[in-house]
N, C-alpha and C positions, 0 to 999 in steps of 0.2 A: 549020171550027170544031169539028164533032163529032169528027173525027179527032184534032184537037189535044187535046181533052179526054181521049180514050182514051189518047193518048200521055203526057199529063201524069199521068194516074192510074197508068199503067204505071211511069213513073219514080219516082213517090212511093211506090208499093208496094215497088218494088225498093230504094229508099233505106231505107224502114222495116225491110226484111228485113236489110240490112247493118248497120243501127243495132242491131238485136237481137243480131246476131252480134258486134258491136263490131269490124267489119272496117274499120279506118281507111283502108287503101289504096283499097278499093272505094268507100267513102263519098266520099273526096276526088275520085276519078275521076268519080263520078256528079254531084257538085256542080258540077264544071266543065262537064260536058255539059248539065246541066239549067238551071243558073243563070248561069254565067259566059259561056259561048259563046252562049247564047240571049239576045239583047239585049231580047227582049220578055218575059222571065220575070218573074214576080210577086215583087217585092222583099219584100213583107209575108210571103208564104209562106216565102221564104228566111230572113227574119229569125227566124221561129219555130224553124227548125232551128238557126240559128247560136246563138241564145240557149241552146238545149238543149245544144249541143256545148260552149259556153263554161262551162256550169255544172257539167260533169263532168270530173274530172281525166283520166279514161281517154281523152278525145278531144283531149288537148293536142297530140298529134303531127299533128292535122289542120291546125295553124296553123304558119306559118313563124317567128313571133316575130322578125321582122327589122326592126321599126320603131324608129328612134331619133329622139326629138323634141328639137329645140333651140328653145325658146320664150322669149318675153319680151313685155312689155306693148307695146313698140314694135319695129317691124321692124328698125330700125337697130341695135338692141342685139345681135342674134344673127348679124350678118353676119361679124364677125371669127371667131367660133367655127365657123361654117359652113366658112369658108376653111381653118381649122386642121384640122378633121375630114377634109376632102377631102384635105389634104396628108398627114396622118399615116396615113390608111388606104391611100393610094397608096404611101407610103413603105414600109409593112409588107406590101404586096401583098395587102390585103384587098379583095375585090370588093364594090363598093357602087354605089348610084345617087346621082348628085349631088343636093345639097339642093334641095328645092322647097317652095313654100308649099302647105300642106294645102288651102287654098281653091282653088288652081289645079288641083290633082289632082282635087278634087271637081268642078270645072267640066268637065274632060276626061271625067270619068265620066258626068255628067248629059247632056252633049252627045251622047255616044255612044248614049245611051238615049232621047234626045228628051224628057228631063225638064227643065222650065223653071226650077225653083228648088229651093233647099234653105233653109228658114227654121229657126229654132231648134227648133220642134216636130219638124220632119223630122230634125234632127240628134239630138235626144233619142231619137226612136223608132228610127232606122236607123243610128246611129253605128257599130255593130258590123258591119253589112252593108257600109257604105262602106269601112271599114278592111280588111275581108276582101278586097274587090276590089283595093284598093291593094296590100296585102301579097302577094297572089297574082300580081300582074303580073310579079314577078321574085323569085327566091329570095334574091337578094343583099340586103345591108344597105341599108335605105332611110331617108334622113335627111329628116325633115319639119319644117317650121316653122309655128308658129301663135301668134297673139296672143290666142286665145280663153282664157277661164277654164276650169279643170277643173270638170266638173259631175257630179252624181249625181242621178238621177231617183227619183221615188217607187217606180218599178218596179225599182230597183237596176241601172239601166243607167248606165254611166260614160262619161266622155269617151273612154277607151280601155280595153282589157282587157290583163292581163298575159300572155295567150296571144299577143297581137300585139306588145306593146311590150317591147323588150329593156331600155331605160332612157330617161331623159330628163335634159336639162340646162335649167335655168331661170335666166335672167339678170335680175337686178333693177337698175333704174336709179333714181337719186335723183328722187323726184317733184317736189321743189322746183326742181330743175334743169330738169325737163320744163316746168313752169309758167313758169319764168324765160325759157327759150328761146322758148316760144310767145309770151310777152308781148312780148319784144324784137323778134321777127321780124315781129310784126303790131301794133307799138305805135301806128301811125297810124290803125288801123281800130278804132273804138270798138264796132262791131257784132259783133265776134268775141268769143265767150265762151271765154277762154283756159283756164278750169277745166273746161269741159264734158267733156273726155275723161278727166279725172282723178277727178272726184267723181261720186257717185251722181246719176242723173238719168233722164229719160224716154228718152234716146237714148244707150245705152252699147254698142250693137251696131255693127259696121262692115259696111256693105252693099257687097259686091263685085259690080260689074256687068260683064257680058261681052257682046260683040257688040251694043253700043249698047243695053244693057238687056234684050236678049232672054232672057238667062240671068242669074240672080243667086243669090248665096250670102251668107247672113247669118252673120257671125262674132261669137260671143257673148263680146265682150271684157270687158264690165262695167267698173266703176270700177277705178282703180289698186289700191286696198286690197283689193277683192274678188279681183281677178286674182292679186295677189301671195299673198294668204292661201290661195287655192285650190290653188296649186302648192307652197307651202311647208308645207302641212298635213302633220304627221308621218305620218299613216296613208297619205296619197298618196305621200309620199317613200319610205316603207318598201315599199309594195305594188308600186310601179312603178319602183323603183330611181332615185330622183331625186337630182340633184346641184344644189344651189343656189349661185349665184355672183353676188356683187355686182360690178357693172361697175367700180366704183372700185377694188376689190381686184385685178381683172384688170389695170387700168392701172398700179397701184402695184407689183405683183409678178407680172408675166406668167409668169415661170419657174415659180413656185410653183403658180399657178392652172392653167397648161397641164399641169403634171405631175399635178395632182389630177384633171383631166379624163381624162388618159391612164390613170391608175390606175382611175378609175371605169369606163372602157370595158373594161379588162382584167378587172375584177371582174364585169362584165356578160357575160363570155364571149367577147370579141373577142381575136383572136390578135395582140397588139401587144407591142412592147418599150418599156419605160420607159427611153429613151435621152436623158440630159440634154444630151449634146453636140448631138444632133439638135434638141432643143427650143431650146437656146441659138442655134443657127444659124438656126432658123426665126424666132425673135423678132428677130434681127439683120436678117434679110432681109425681114421683114414687121412693121415697127414699127407700134404701135397709134397711130392718129391720134386725138388727144384733142380733143374739141370745145371750142372757145374761146367762153366766154360772158361777157359783161360783168356786173359786179355789178349787181344790181337790188334796190332797196329795196322790200320788201313793205309794203303799207298794212295798217293794223290790221284793216280789213274783210277783206282777202284772207287774212291770217293766221288770222283767226277761222274763215272758211269752210274753208280747207285743214286747219286743225287738227281741226275737227269731223269731216271726212270721211276724212282720211288720217293724222291725227296718231298714233293708237295703233299702227298697223302701221308707219308710218315710224319711230317710236321704237324698235321692235323691231330694226330694222336700222341704227340709229344715224344716221338722217337727220334733220337739223334745218335750218330755213331760215337763210340768212345775213341777219342783221338789221343 
């Protein structure tokens, strides 16, 4: 224990020395030795350094900036875009890591360090640490999926940082169709609250359990309107290079929307060609499967509750219930 303390002090003194010099190469090397390779390293100590580095432009090259987020309120909405990104990056010979869920990556991380959980408080406090580890696993482009809302804490910690994130794509789905589908799929079960995941309530997080509940990660999804508003916020879009895509527009004009995604990736620094013949071939070989839902008549009570909680945001994106 005593020797470990001496070793820790030595590393920290050395790190501070490199910080004073602004020696990015040596800082990066030491961070790996002290915090990444050492599975017992103190994440709170590491967090203090990471926050410092992220707050100063001169340390930008410490970070890979290799994360691309493909997010949506529901998992099903980002699957087609995942597949397209994998195909176009392969077609253009851009090295990348296959899309994975952010929560699954976090599970791998906490399991390797014998940490049992990540709740929302942990996420707010250590989000930058988690993403540093994920980003540093490989220099290649890494595609991550999340249904969490974008957040900002009182300490000015965000869901992600632009030193990590190259860009994001956020897919919006009609909330009335989500309700309609849930209602029809469970129409015989009166105990199910079909609005619970859409509207504000006590339970808006998704609890992901692993290994029979030994490990768990809480995903801060929030209500549909909060989730959508958080990612479509103009400041968030501008800072983190966001592209907002309505699922219905992808269905009605896939060539236009896939070309917009390609252009967005090019503008974000990826070495891709905007090849319309490739896009047309991709669409022909990978037709979008449109979910068939029967018409459902909303009751006045349902419409009142939905309009109260999601009406304003839904109207911004031209979503209205079929009456």
